[in-house]
C-alpha positions as CSV (number, residue, x, y, z in Angstrom):
1,X,-7.4,-17.3,-13.5
2,X,-7.1,-20.3,-11.0
3,X,-7.9,-19.4,-7.4
4,X,-4.5,-21.0,-6.3
5,X,-2.7,-18.6,-8.5
6,X,-4.9,-15.6,-7.4
7,X,-4.0,-16.5,-3.7
8,X,-0.3,-16.9,-4.4
9,X,-0.1,-13.6,-6.2
10,X,-2.2,-11.8,-3.5
11,X,0.1,-13.2,-0.8
12,X,3.2,-12.0,-2.5
13,X,1.7,-8.6,-3.0
14,X,0.8,-8.2,0.5
15,X,4.4,-8.9,1.8
16,X,5.7,-6.4,-0.7
17,X,3.3,-3.8,0.6
18,X,4.5,-4.5,4.1
19,X,8.1,-4.2,2.8
20,X,7.4,-0.7,1.6
21,X,6.3,0.3,5.1
22,X,9.4,-1.2,6.7
23,X,11.8,0.2,4.2
24,X,10.3,3.6,4.4
25,X,10.5,3.5,8.3
26,X,14.2,2.3,8.1
27,X,15.1,5.1,5.7
28,X,13.2,8.0,7.6
29,X,14.0,6.8,11.2
30,X,17.7,6.6,11.2
31,X,19.1,6.5,7.7
32,X,19.1,10.2,7.1
33,X,17.0,10.7,4.1
34,X,14.1,13.1,3.9
35,X,10.4,12.2,2.8
36,X,10.5,14.0,-0.5
37,X,13.8,12.3,-1.6
38,X,12.7,9.0,-0.5
39,X,9.6,9.4,-2.6
40,X,11.5,10.7,-5.7
41,X,14.2,7.9,-5.6
42,X,11.4,5.3,-5.0
43,X,9.4,6.4,-8.1
44,X,12.5,6.8,-10.3
45,X,13.8,3.4,-9.2
46,X,10.4,1.7,-9.8
47,X,10.1,3.3,-13.3
48,X,13.6,2.2,-14.3
49,X,13.2,-1.3,-13.0
50,X,10.0,-1.8,-14.9
51,X,11.3,-0.2,-18.0
52,X,14.3,-2.7,-18.0
53,X,11.8,-5.6,-17.4
54,X,9.8,-4.4,-20.5
55,X,13.1,-4.3,-22.7
56,X,14.1,-7.7,-21.3
57,X,10.9,-9.3,-22.6
58,X,11.0,-7.4,-25.9
59,X,7.9,-5.2,-25.3
60,X,7.1,-2.5,-27.9
61,X,8.4,1.0,-27.0
62,X,5.1,2.4,-26.1
63,X,4.1,2.5,-22.3
64,X,0.7,2.0,-20.8
65,X,-1.0,3.7,-17.9
66,X,-2.4,7.2,-17.8
67,X,-2.0,10.5,-16.1
68,X,-5.0,10.1,-13.8
69,X,-3.6,6.7,-12.5
70,X,-0.1,8.3,-12.2
71,X,-1.4,11.2,-10.1
72,X,-3.2,8.7,-7.7
73,X,0.0,6.8,-7.5
74,X,2.1,9.9,-6.7
75,X,-0.5,11.0,-4.2
76,X,-0.2,7.8,-2.4
77,X,3.6,7.6,-2.5
78,X,4.1,11.1,-1.3
79,X,1.5,11.0,1.4
80,X,2.8,7.7,2.6
81,X,6.4,9.0,2.9
82,X,5.6,12.2,4.8
83,X,3.2,10.4,7.1
84,X,5.9,7.8,8.2
85,X,8.0,10.6,9.5
86,X,5.7,10.5,12.5
87,X,4.1,7.0,12.4
88,X,5.5,3.5,13.5
89,X,5.5,1.0,10.7
90,X,2.4,-1.0,11.8
91,X,0.3,1.9,13.0
92,X,1.0,3.6,9.6
93,X,0.1,0.3,7.6
94,X,-3.2,0.0,9.7
95,X,-4.3,3.6,8.8
96,X,-3.3,3.2,5.3
97,X,-5.0,0.0,4.4
98,X,-8.1,0.8,6.6
99,X,-8.6,3.8,4.4
100,X,-7.9,1.6,1.3
101,X,-10.6,-0.7,2.5
102,X,-13.2,2.0,3.0
103,X,-12.4,3.5,-0.6
104,X,-12.5,0.2,-2.4
105,X,-15.5,-1.3,-0.6
106,X,-17.4,1.9,-0.9
107,X,-16.9,1.8,-4.7
108,X,-17.8,-1.8,-4.9
109,X,-21.1,-1.2,-3.2
110,X,-21.8,1.9,-5.2
111,X,-21.3,-0.1,-8.5
112,X,-23.5,-2.9,-7.4
113,X,-21.4,-5.6,-5.7
114,X,-23.3,-7.2,-2.7
115,X,-22.0,-8.5,0.6
116,X,-23.6,-11.3,2.6
117,X,-24.3,-10.8,6.3
118,X,-21.2,-12.6,7.4
119,X,-19.1,-10.4,5.1
120,X,-20.8,-7.2,6.6
121,X,-19.9,-8.5,10.1
122,X,-16.3,-8.9,9.0
123,X,-16.1,-5.5,7.6
124,X,-17.6,-4.0,10.6
125,X,-15.1,-5.9,12.8
126,X,-12.1,-5.0,10.7
127,X,-13.1,-1.3,10.8
128,X,-13.6,-1.4,14.5
129,X,-10.0,-2.6,14.8
130,X,-9.0,0.6,12.8
131,X,-11.1,2.9,15.0
132,X,-9.7,1.3,18.2
133,X,-6.3,2.0,16.9
134,X,-6.9,5.9,16.4
135,X,-9.1,6.7,19.5
136,X,-7.7,9.2,21.9
137,X,-5.5,7.6,24.4
138,X,-1.9,7.2,25.4
139,X,-0.9,5.1,22.4
140,X,-3.1,6.9,19.9
141,X,-0.9,8.1,16.8
142,X,-0.4,11.9,16.1
143,X,-3.2,13.5,14.1
144,X,-1.4,15.3,11.1
145,X,0.7,12.1,10.0
146,X,-2.5,9.9,10.4
147,X,-4.5,12.3,8.2
148,X,-1.7,12.3,5.6
149,X,-1.7,8.4,5.7
150,X,-5.6,8.3,5.5
151,X,-5.2,10.4,2.4
152,X,-2.6,8.1,1.0
153,X,-5.0,5.2,1.4
154,X,-7.7,7.0,-0.5
155,X,-5.3,7.5,-3.3
156,X,-4.1,3.9,-3.4
157,X,-7.6,2.7,-3.4
158,X,-8.4,4.8,-6.3
159,X,-5.3,3.6,-8.1
160,X,-6.0,-0.2,-7.3
161,X,-9.6,0.3,-8.6
162,X,-8.3,1.9,-11.8
163,X,-5.7,-1.1,-12.0
164,X,-8.5,-3.9,-12.3
165,X,-8.9,-2.8,-16.0
166,X,-5.3,-3.4,-16.8
167,X,-4.6,-6.0,-19.5
168,X,-0.8,-5.6,-19.2
169,X,0.2,-5.1,-15.6
170,X,4.0,-4.4,-16.3
171,X,3.3,-2.0,-19.2
172,X,0.6,-0.2,-17.2
173,X,2.5,0.0,-13.8
174,X,5.7,1.3,-15.8
175,X,3.8,4.0,-17.6
176,X,2.2,5.1,-14.2
177,X,5.5,5.2,-12.4
178,X,7.1,7.1,-15.3
179,X,4.5,9.7,-15.3
180,X,4.6,10.1,-11.6
181,X,8.3,11.2,-11.8
182,X,7.7,14.8,-12.6
183,X,5.3,15.1,-9.6
184,X,7.7,13.7,-7.3
185,X,10.5,15.9,-8.7
186,X,8.4,19.0,-8.2
187,X,7.8,18.1,-4.4
188,X,11.5,17.6,-4.0
189,X,12.3,21.0,-5.5
190,X,9.8,22.7,-3.1
191,X,11.3,21.0,-0.1
192,X,15.0,21.6,-0.9
193,X,15.4,23.4,2.5
194,X,14.8,19.9,4.2
195,X,17.1,17.9,1.8
196,X,18.9,15.1,3.7
197,X,21.0,12.4,1.9
198,X,22.6,9.4,3.3
199,X,23.8,6.4,1.4
200,X,21.7,3.9,3.5
201,X,18.5,5.9,3.1
202,X,19.0,6.1,-0.6
203,X,19.6,2.2,-0.8
204,X,16.4,1.7,1.2
205,X,14.4,4.0,-1.2
206,X,15.9,2.2,-4.3
207,X,14.9,-1.3,-2.8
208,X,11.4,0.1,-2.1
209,X,11.0,1.4,-5.6
210,X,12.6,-1.5,-7.5
211,X,11.3,-4.4,-5.5
212,X,8.4,-3.9,-3.2
213,X,7.0,-1.1,-5.3
214,X,7.7,-1.8,-9.1
215,X,7.7,-5.6,-9.0
216,X,5.1,-5.7,-6.1
217,X,2.7,-3.6,-7.9
218,X,2.9,-5.6,-11.2
219,X,2.1,-8.7,-8.9
220,X,-0.9,-6.8,-7.4
221,X,-2.2,-5.7,-10.8
222,X,-2.2,-9.4,-11.9
223,X,-4.0,-10.5,-8.9
224,X,-6.6,-7.7,-9.2
225,X,-8.1,-9.2,-12.2
226,X,-9.3,-12.2,-10.2
227,X,-10.6,-10.3,-7.1
228,X,-13.8,-8.3,-6.4
229,X,-13.3,-4.9,-5.3
230,X,-14.6,-5.8,-1.6
231,X,-12.3,-8.7,-1.4
232,X,-9.2,-6.9,-2.8
233,X,-9.8,-4.1,-0.4
234,X,-10.2,-6.4,2.8
235,X,-7.2,-8.7,2.1
236,X,-4.9,-5.6,2.2
237,X,-5.7,-5.3,5.8
238,X,-3.4,-8.2,6.5
239,X,-0.5,-5.8,5.6
240,X,-0.5,-3.8,8.7
241,X,-0.1,-7.1,10.8
242,X,2.9,-8.1,8.7
243,X,4.4,-4.6,8.9
244,X,3.8,-4.4,12.7
245,X,5.6,-7.7,13.3
246,X,8.5,-6.5,11.0
247,X,8.6,-3.2,12.8
248,X,8.9,-4.9,16.2
249,X,11.6,-7.2,15.1
250,X,13.6,-5.0,12.7
251,X,13.0,-1.4,14.0
252,X,12.5,-2.1,17.9
253,X,9.0,-0.6,17.7
254,X,6.7,-1.4,20.7
255,X,4.3,-4.1,20.7
256,X,1.1,-2.6,22.7
257,X,-2.2,-4.0,23.6
258,X,-3.9,-1.5,21.4
259,X,-2.0,-2.8,18.4
260,X,-2.5,-6.4,19.3
261,X,-6.4,-5.8,19.6
262,X,-6.7,-3.9,16.3
263,X,-4.6,-6.5,14.6
264,X,-6.8,-9.5,15.9
265,X,-10.0,-7.6,15.0
266,X,-8.7,-6.8,11.5
267,X,-7.6,-10.2,10.7
268,X,-10.8,-11.9,12.0
269,X,-12.7,-9.3,9.9
270,X,-10.7,-10.3,6.8
271,X,-11.3,-14.0,7.5
272,X,-15.1,-13.5,7.6
273,X,-15.0,-11.3,4.3
274,X,-13.0,-13.7,2.1
275,X,-13.9,-17.1,3.4
276,X,-16.0,-19.0,1.1
277,X,-19.4,-20.1,2.1
278,X,-19.5,-23.9,3.1
279,X,-22.3,-26.1,1.6
280,X,-23.8,-28.6,3.9
281,X,-24.2,-32.0,2.4
């Protein structure tokens, strides 16, 4: 796959991921929907959208994916929603993709991928930005939602790694979302006491499922085929910065020095990891 195409697909996927954070915060912050319902509507909307895409292109009736990937997808989506009850958009995205990075790069190193000294420096710089965000202090995020988001990041890292083997991103993603529906429905049943439904919140959940999840994940699966695990992990740390800026503009969330410093460290680390080595002539 041409590098330009990989870069374009990756950029589109990063904006879709940031959109998920913003839509989730919009729904949970003031749109009157509970986290379990948001997760269920998001998963169902994504499955339906992808099924319609497959029908439109005349694909066979069979679906791809598997139950292991579906479980990882559900664990991510559920942890993501419940964590965002208590986290700002940018902070949640930083925790999520910091955990994703650790999971995917750790797997890459375990399976034989090698990082140059410059890339190690970038990785450490990016991780220092994440650590700086969650250290104890006035603006440090609450512990329980933070742990939920870190767990969601591990699940998303596993899901992304499994997705690198996909030959048909749309069919695979559709199958995984369809299999995730019963898990999301079970959580909704277990949390009926906290049921909260508002039209605007449902709309945000549907948009998150249909566009920034369903279509966004297909784009990401396509990009993954041209990315190494370490690179795929690191570029995702651009999402928190996009989400943080969106949260400030759209949700009125505060711009803190802690967030600015963490974002600068993370973006600088990404640049060191993904930049190609220049040849001196």
